[in-house]
N, C-alpha and C positions, 0 to 999 in steps of 0.2 A: 576559371576555377570551377571544379566540379563540386556540386552541392553534396554534403553528407546526408545520410538518412535523417539525422536529427534536424539539420537545417531545413530539409524538405518538409518534415513534420511541423516545424515551427511556422513555416510559410503557410502551410495548409490551415493551421490553427489561427494564424493572423488573418488570413482571408476570410475564414468562417466567422471570426469575431467581427471583422469589419462589415461583413454582409449583415450580421445581426444588428449592428448599430445602424446601418443604412436603412434596414426595414423599420426599425423603431423610430428613426429620426427623419424619414424621407420627406415628411411635410416641411420640416425645418430646413433641410438642405436644399429643397427646391426653391427656396427664396434667396435673393442675393445678399441680404444682410439681416440675419436674425440672431441676436445674442442668445446662446443656449445655456449661459451660465448666469443665473439670477444674481450671483454675488459679484459679477463683473470682475472676475479675477484677471490678472494680467500675466502673460507669459513673457519672460525676458531672457534674451541671450546675453548673459553677463560675461562678455568676451574674455577679459583679462583675469577674471576670477575662475575661468575654466569651468563654467557651470551654466545650466539652464535653471531658472527659478520661476515658480508660480507664486505670485504674491496676492494677498488680499488688499485691494486698493484702499480700503477704509482703515485697516489697522497697520498696513505696511509690513505685515508679518509674512515670512516665507512659509507657504503651506505645502509645497512639494519642490523637490529639486532633483536634477540629475547632474552628476559630475562631482568627484571627490577633491577637485582642486589640483590634481596632478598635471604636470606638463608633459606626461607620457601617455599617449592614447592607449586605452585598454577597455575591458568589458564594463567598467564602471566609471570611466573618465572620458572627458572630451576636452580637447585643447583648442583654445582660441575660437570658441563657438561663435558663428556669425548669424545663425538663423535657426528659428524653432517654430513649429506649427503644431497645434493640438488637433488631432484627428480622432474625434470621439474619445475613447479612453486612452488613446496612444499619442505619442509625441514624435514628430519627425524632426531630426536634428542634423544640422550641417556642421561637422567638425572641420573647421577651416585650417587651423594651425596658426602659430604666431611667429612672425619674422623676428630675427635677432634684434636686440636692443629695445624691445617693448616689454611692458609688464607681463607677468604670468608665465615667463619663459626663462629658465635658468641658463640656457645655452645661448650666450651672447655672440657666438660665432656662426653657428649653423641654423639657429632658430629651433622651433619646436613644431614639427609637422603633425598633422592628424590625417587629413585626406580621406575622410569617411563621411558618408551620409547614411544615417541609420534610424530605425524606428524602435522606440522603447515603450514598455508598458509602465503602469503606475508603480510596479515593484522594481523598476530600474533594470529590467532584463532587456537586452538587445534581441529583438525578434527577427529583424531583417537588416542587412547591411550591404551597401555598395561601396567599394573601395577597400583598400587594405591599410591597416593602422600604421601610420608613419611612413608609408611608401608613396612616393610621387611618381606617377606614370600616366601613360595614355593608352595602355593596352587593355585587354579584357579585365573587367572588374578593377580598374585603376582610375584614380582621380588626381588632380593637381590643384590644390587650394579651392575646394568647393565652397562657395560663399552663400548659396541660396538654393532651396529645394522646395517643391510642393508636390502634394499627392493628387493624382488624377485617376478617376475611374473611367474617364472617357477623354478622348483627344481626337482631333480630326484624323480619320482613317484608322483609328485604333480603338479597340475595346478592351475592357479589363483594367486591372490596377497597374498604374505606372507611376514613376517618380520623375519629375522634370528637374534637372540639376544644372545650375550655373557653375560650370567647371572652369573657373577663372584662369588658372595657370595654363590650361590647355586651350584657352581662347575659344570656347565653344559652349553651346547649350545642348544638352543631350537628354533624350527621353529614354529611360530604361524600364524594362518590365521586371516583374518579380523573379524571373529566371536570370536576371543580370545581363540581359542582352540590350544593346543599343538599337532602338528601332526608328529613331529620328534624330537628326543633328542639324544645328545651324552654327556656322563658323568653321573655319579650316583649322583642324587640330595642329596646335603648335605654331600657328602663324598669326601674328598681330597685324592688323591693317584696317582700312576703312573701305576697301573695295567690295566687290561682289562676294558674298558668303564669307565675310571677314568681320571680326570683332577685335577690340583692343581693351583687354581687362574687363570683360563683362561682369556686372555685379548683381543682376537680378533678371528674372524672366517671369512674367505673368501671362496666363492664357485668358484672352478676352472672350466675352460672350459671342462675338462674331467669328470665333475660331482663329483669330490672329494672335500673335505672340508679341507682347510688349517687353522690350529689352532695354535695360539701363546699360548702355555701352560706355562705361565709365571714362576711360582714357581717350575716347573719341569725342568726349564732351557732348554726347547726344543721347536721346532716347529714340529708338526706332520701333515702329510697328511693322512686323513682317507677316506675310501670308505663310501658311504651312509649306508652300512650295519654295520658300526662301526668298521671294522677291520683297523688296521694301515697299510698303504701302504709304507710310508717312514717317517724317522725321520731326522731332521736337527738340528745340534748343533754347527756348525762351528768347527768341530773336537773336540767337548767337551769343547769349550771355552765360549759358551753363558751363561750369567748369568742374568736372568730376561728378558725373551722373551716378549717384550711389544707389538710387532706387526710383521706380516709377510705377504708378498704378492708375487705372482708368476709373474715374468717378462716375456715379450714376447719371450726372448731368452731361456726360460726354467729354468733360475736361480731363486733363492729365495732370496728376500731382507728381512733382519731381523733387527728389532730395538732391539739391545742388550743393554738394559737400564742400568743395573748395571755396565757395562763396559764403559758407556758413548760413545757407538759406534754404527754405522750403518755398517752392514756387509752383503755382497752379497756372496752367495755360489752357486756352481754348483750342478748338479744332484747327484754328489758323495760326497757332503758336503765339498768340498774344497773351501777355501776362495779365491775369485777372485777380491774383491775390499772391502775397508773399509774406514771409516771416523770417527774420534773422535771429539766430540763436545766441549771438555773442554781444548783445547790447545791454544785458543786465549787469549791474554793478557786481564786480567780483567774478565775472565770467572769464573763462579762458578766451583770449583774443581769437583763437582759431580752434573752435571745438569740433569742427568737421562732422556735422550730423550725418548719420548713416541711414536712417529709415524714418519716413513720415507716412502715416496711415490716416486717412479721413474716416472717422468712426461713423456709425449709423446715427449718432446723436448730433452730427454736424461738427463736432470738435476734431482736432487733429492731434494724434499721438506721435510724439517725436522722440527718437533715440538720439539724444544729444551727447554723442560718444565721449569726447574729451572734456566735457563738462561733467561727466560721470553721473548723468541723471537721465530719467525718462520723464517727459512733461506732456501734459494734455492741455491744449490751448483752445480757446473759443475762436470763432471767426473774427471777433473783435480783438484778438491777440492777447487775451488775458489768461494767465496760467491758473487752471482750476485743480490741477493735480500734479504732484511731483514725487517721484521715487528716486532717492539718492540725494546727497548734499551737493550743492552747486560747486563744481570744480574741486571736489574732495573725493579721492579714491579710497575705497575700503571694502571690507567684506563683512562688516558687522550689521547691526540693525539699521535698516533703511539706508544702506550704503551699496554702491555699485562701483565697478571698475571697468570703464570702457564699454558700456552697454551698446550692443550693435543693433539689436532688433527687439521690438516690443509689440505685442498684439493683445487686444482684449479677446479673451477666449470666446469663441463662438461668433465673433463679429467679423464677417467677411465682406463688409462694405468696401467695394473697390478692389477686392482681392479675389483670387481664384478659389472658389469653395471646393472642398474635397467631396468625394463620393459622386455628387451629381453636378455635371457641368452643362 
């Protein structure tokens, strides 16, 4: 797709703004885990409410949101959002879409696609987008069920701003530049498998400090660490027990934190794939028996923030497995005060502990 003069201008303005933020915040972003938000606000991809919300963890109030709740993708809507990341004053959002038969989608036959990854400002304007609204494809500027994305200003062998996208329906991880060109890919487009250069329903990809890429290869029930040349460096399965690897991140101690969705478990493994810690999200009285958690992030304070999707809540737990924060009512879906509907992702704004930080890598 050829960029219009207006789109090119927006990209230039976006880049200039990001450079300004980078210069102002370079000391912060050079550190692996520094919270830049003194209020510890939390950004939540509230999937079936078709919105991204920023909440004040102390009052549970929504202080910013994107998404008007529509199940049709548009300039002010996002459908089935799976992932969101705050980049300075901007927010990177993955519009995944919703399969038929799930909440937030009126079309019970065909589902409600979105298939976009985009960056918005605080006034809800889309400044940059990859993928076409409601169009599933694998051609130029096309995606099929993008579930995760992150902003990079540097990548092995590449310089300048890029977005790493987990393009689940196309069975690939792609790195695209702001000119919407794919400059790196892992996974064979349209082919699900577990052989060389193959993935099966990938659900996330993080870039590690050593330049490797950590991929949650969901339906292969594994987490793989690959080199930029595409060779597998390590595989993590918690001793063969992982079922549905929804997310993985590398902790500062070298361990890997895995969201083991089908087992309703968050599990931490060491470099030899030995389990060192685990937490089940379905043991509390009143819990959904199969809440299928989708995202777990180890915060810089040592706690773990969990998107407990079909329990309709986000919880923060200590290493002693005590809940110290909860957004959303246990196993109750809603869009009112302190309510969520299938939250897929949650991050403390500015805390990149274990995650790929934007701007400086």
